[in-house]
C-alpha positions in Angstrom: 116.3 -162.5 48.6 114.3 -160.0 46.6 116.2 -156.7 45.5 114.3 -153.7 44.8 115.7 -152.1 41.8 117.3 -148.6 42.2 115.5 -145.6 41.0 118.7 -143.9 40.4 120.0 -146.2 37.7 123.6 -145.3 37.5 126.2 -144.5 40.0 127.9 -141.9 37.7 125.6 -139.4 36.1 126.1 -136.4 33.9 124.3 -133.0 35.0 121.8 -134.0 32.0 120.9 -137.2 33.6 120.7 -135.8 36.7 118.1 -133.1 35.3 116.1 -135.8 33.8 116.0 -137.9 37.2 115.3 -135.1 39.4 113.1 -133.0 37.5 115.1 -130.0 38.7 116.8 -127.7 36.3 120.4 -127.3 35.7 120.7 -123.9 37.2 118.4 -125.6 40.5 121.3 -128.2 40.7 124.0 -125.8 40.8 122.1 -123.6 43.2 121.6 -126.3 45.5 125.4 -127.3 45.6 126.2 -123.5 46.1 124.2 -123.4 49.2 125.5 -126.6 50.7 122.5 -128.9 50.4 124.4 -131.2 47.9 128.1 -131.7 47.2 130.8 -130.9 46.7 129.8 -132.7 43.3 133.0 -134.7 41.9 134.0 -133.0 38.6 136.0 -134.5 35.5 139.6 -133.4 35.9 139.9 -132.4 32.1 136.4 -131.0 30.9 135.0 -129.7 34.5 131.8 -131.5 34.2 130.1 -132.6 37.4 129.8 -136.2 37.8 126.9 -137.2 40.4 127.2 -140.7 42.1 124.3 -142.6 43.7 124.7 -140.8 46.7 124.4 -137.3 45.3 121.5 -138.5 43.1 119.7 -139.7 46.3 120.3 -136.4 48.0 119.0 -134.6 45.0 115.7 -136.6 44.5 115.0 -136.1 48.3 115.5 -132.3 47.7 113.2 -132.4 44.6 110.7 -133.9 46.8 110.8 -131.6 49.6 110.9 -128.8 47.4 107.7 -129.8 45.4 106.1 -129.5 49.3 107.4 -125.8 48.9 109.5 -126.6 51.9 112.1 -123.7 52.4 116.0 -124.2 52.3 116.4 -124.1 56.0 113.9 -126.8 56.5 115.4 -128.9 54.0 118.7 -128.6 55.9 117.3 -129.4 59.2 115.6 -132.3 57.4 119.0 -133.6 56.4 120.7 -132.6 59.6 117.9 -134.8 61.4 118.1 -137.7 58.7 121.8 -138.1 59.6 120.9 -138.6 63.1 118.2 -141.2 62.0 115.6 -142.8 64.2 116.6 -140.7 67.5 115.5 -137.6 65.7 112.3 -139.2 64.7 110.0 -136.8 66.8 111.8 -133.8 65.8 111.4 -134.8 61.7 107.8 -135.5 62.6 107.8 -132.1 64.2 109.3 -130.5 61.2 106.8 -132.0 58.9 103.9 -131.0 61.1 105.0 -127.4 60.9 105.3 -127.4 57.3 101.8 -128.9 56.8 100.7 -126.3 59.1 102.1 -123.7 56.6 100.8 -125.2 53.8 97.5 -125.4 55.6 97.7 -121.5 55.9 98.7 -121.0 52.4 95.6 -123.0 51.0 93.4 -120.9 53.3 94.8 -117.9 52.1 94.5 -119.0 48.5 91.0 -119.8 49.1 90.3 -116.3 50.1 92.0 -115.1 47.2 89.7 -117.3 45.2 86.8 -115.8 47.0 87.8 -112.3 46.2 88.2 -113.3 42.4 84.6 -114.7 42.6 83.5 -111.6 43.8 85.3 -109.4 41.0 83.6 -111.5 38.4 80.2 -111.3 40.2 80.8 -107.4 40.6 81.5 -107.0 36.8 78.8 -109.2 35.9 76.3 -107.3 38.1 77.4 -103.9 35.8 76.8 -105.5 33.0 73.1 -106.5 33.7 73.0 -102.7 34.8 72.4 -103.8 38.6 74.3 -101.0 40.3 73.0 -101.7 43.8 74.1 -105.2 43.7 77.4 -104.3 42.1 78.2 -101.7 45.1 77.3 -104.3 47.5 79.6 -106.9 46.1 82.3 -104.3 46.1 81.9 -103.4 49.5 82.0 -107.2 50.2 85.2 -107.3 48.1 87.0 -104.6 49.9 86.4 -106.2 53.2 87.8 -109.6 51.7 90.9 -107.8 50.1 91.4 -106.2 53.5 91.1 -109.6 55.4 93.7 -111.3 52.8 96.2 -108.2 53.6 95.7 -109.0 57.1 96.6 -112.6 56.9 99.5 -111.7 54.7 100.8 -109.2 57.3 100.4 -111.9 60.1 102.3 -114.4 58.1 105.1 -111.8 57.4 105.2 -110.8 61.1 
């Protein structure tokens, strides 16, 4: 029988070890404990220092992975709720990730529009630098339209 080595390494880890393992800051670890995504974390009776077990570590590494995708706290909570249910919640897990993918795609589109705007600003100033007032004015008009479009996208996202 083949065993897969644990990425966790130890079943009793300090805060510093957990920071190194997860890539999250001490502040982030405390925050995720405070909002209930992990924990409560066991503490040393005399020093009060946190001691993370393997289950804590798995949860925290999963949080780090979800955070890396830009997932919100509420989405992470939902993920863990569904994860507790297991396979019967697979369709809901898929939907959660599909919705998050759509949100990320929307953010990418907005970022692409922001880059287009910035390209326009560079072109505007290059035209001015060349002394081409006509081209600068045309670019400025297009950039204003792009900025209004971006602001409308942001309003729709926040509505």
